[in-house]
N, C-alpha and C positions, 0 to 999 in steps of 0.2 A: 441492635441498630438495624433498621431497614435498608434495602438496597439503595433508595434513593438518598437517604442520609448518608450513608457510607461513601456513595458516589461523590456527593457534594462535598464532603469533608475531604477526600482525597484530592478533589479538584482544585480547592482553595490553596494548596500549595504549589500548583502549577499554573503559571501565566502563559503569556504567548510563546508559542513553540516555534523551532526553526524546522522546516521541511525541505527535503530533497525529492525532486521529482525525476524520474528517468523513464524515458520512452525506448522501448525495446523494439527496433525496427531495421530492416535492411533498405527500406524504401522511404521512409519519411524524412522531411526536412523540418526546420523550425516553422516554415511558411506552411507546410502541410500537416504539421503535428496537431490535430484538433482534440485528441484525447489528452495529450501533456498540457495544452493551453487551457482546456477545461479544468482539469486537476489543479492548476496553478491558480486559476480564478476561484475555484471553490475554496482551497485551503486560505488564500488570502482573505476572501469574504467572511471567513470564519474567525478572522483576527489573527491569523498565524502568518509566519514569514517564509517565503520560499527563498531558501538561502542557496540552493544548488539546483540546476537543471541541466539534462544533458541526453542526447539522443545516442545510443549506443546499438551496433549491430547484434544480431540474433547469434551471439557466440559466448559460449560459456566463461571464457576469460575476460572479455569485456564488460560483460555484465557484473561478474563477481568483482571485478576490479573497481568498477564504478561504485558499487555498493559500500565496499570497504573504504574507499575514499571519502564518500560522501558520509559515512558513519562517524567520522572523525569530527565532523562540523555540524551536524543535524541531531535533532531529536527524534525524527521519524522519516523513513524513505518509502515513498510510493513507487512501484514500477508498473508500467502499463504496456502489455503487449507480450508476446512469446509464452503465453500461458495455455495454448491450444495443443492438439495432437499431432500436427505435422512434425516431421523429424527436425525442422529448424527451430521448433518451439522449446527452448531450453532454459527459459526463466526460472522455473520451479527447480530443475536440477541444479541451476548456478546458486539459487538461494537457500534452498533447503538445508545444506549442510552448514550454513551460518548461522542458522536458528540456535540459540542456546535453549529455548522454549519455544515449542510450536503452538499456536493458537488455532488448534483444530476446528473449534467452532466457527471461526470467521469463514471458512471455506464452505463449511456445512450451512451456515445461514445465508451466504451468498448465493449458493446454488438453490436454497429453497426460494429466496426472493426473487431470484432470476427465473426460475420455473414458473412462477405466478405471473410473470411478465412475458415469458418467449416459450414456455412449454418445455417439452422434453429435450430440446437442444441444450438446456442448462446442464445436462449431464456431462457435456464436453468441456465445461470450464474447469480448470484447475487452479482456481485462485486460492491463495494460501497466504497466511501471515504468522509472524512470530517475532520473539525478542531476538536481538542480537546484541546480548549484553545489556547495555542502557539504552539502546536504540530500537524502536519497533520499524518492522519491515513488512511491508504489504505488496503482494503481488496480484495485479489485477489483469483481466483481459483488456485488448487493445480497443474496443469499441467504446465510443462516447457514452452509450446507454449503460454500459457496465461500470465505467467510471463513475458516472453520476450516481447510480444505484449503490455501489460499495461505498463511495466517499460521503455521500450525503446520509445513507441509512445506517451505516456501520463504523466507519473510520471516524469521521468528525464527532459523532456523539460520544464516542468512548476514548478518544485519543488521550485527553488529559488523565482521566482514570487509569487507563494502560500505562502511561508514562509514569504516573505516582507509584504503581505497584512495582514495576520492573526496577525503579530506582530506590525502593526501600532497602534500608541496612540489614 
């Protein structure tokens, strides 16, 4: 069976998914959270439901707590923000220990696609993804361009396929 047939077969068992969107920021409000708003719009336009949304500060405990809480109610969680190189950027450090399986190719492909758009600054992205038990977790940079790139090119085309795999017995 080819990759496309395999993907189609896996996706037939997965219908509409519930998503959680978390914006990691010390300064954003719901009114100014453009990346979080874009994420919610893209997820819903793809036929999924945004079941949870929250803005949390750049603090390890707040990030991890929101992810664990959301994971009880959704199929996948997308975080935006806190993936850079400043001392306050701790999204990756908060989420990576929660991964039961890391999806290394996600960050690699994101940086490659990002490099094609913005050049060498893409090296500073620490985008990451992985399974957290039966829930997929994605950590994206905070810019709208990064959110659009990762969501349209990587997450939405594969989310049903990924969920079908992590939920196999």
